[in-house]
N, C-alpha and C positions, 0 to 999 in steps of 0.2 A: 504494502501501500504506499501512495506516493503522500509525502509529509508536504504542509502548507509550499513551504521555500523550494520543492522537489517540483512544483503544480507551479510554481513562478520560474522557476529557472525553464521548464516544459513550452509554456507556454513564449517567453520569452525566445525558447532559435526554435520555432515554431516560426516566429515575424524577421528573424534576422537573414540577412542576406548574404553576409559574406565577411571575411578575414582580412580589415587591412592593417599592417605591423602590430600583432595581437592586440588591437583591438575587433569587435564585433560592430557593425554594422546593418543598421535596420535599412530592412530592401525598402519601405516605401519612407518619402519623405512626410515628417507631423509637424505642419508649424504649432505653436504655440498655441494660437486660438482655437485649434480642431484637437488637441490634448488640452484645453481647456474647457473645450464643450460638450464633449466624450465623457472626462469625470467628475462634472457641476464646478466647476472653479471661473475664478476669473481669469484673463489673461493676464493680470499683474501677478495674479499667486501661484501662476504658470513657473510662471519665470523667476518668482525666487524659487519656489519650489528645486528646479532645476536646482539656482546657483547653493541648494544644501547639501545638493547629492552628486555633487559636483565628482567627489572622490569610487565615483564607482563608471557615471555617466557626462559626458560632454553631451553638449546641444550646438550648431554650428546652424547657420546661417542659412535658412531656405528650408527647415526641417532636420536636416544630418544630424541621426542622434546616433553616434559611438558607444561601447561601453566599455571603458578604458579596466576595468577589473569585476569580471564575473562575483567570485566569492565578494567580495566589499555591495554591489548591491544585492547580493540574499541579504545576508548579516542589513542590510537599512529595511530592505522587506518586511524583514522579521524583526526589526527595533532589536537588534541586538548592534548596531554601531552605533554610535554617539554621533550625532553632528554637528 
């Protein structure tokens, strides 16, 4: 049986496009406003959220999202990583 962190990892890998220099890049470009609308927060809150999780994920112009550290991202999702 999968734990919550494993499910998050499985979902993340389902949308990943490929690796670039030890980083995982999402297939689709997701602008801040699209992410914000899909999870029910404001654009500004979405920008602040990405600034808080920079240890595991980076957002680049045009909605390009790179996963820098999968383990840190999993820890953030599980509430085990202090931001």
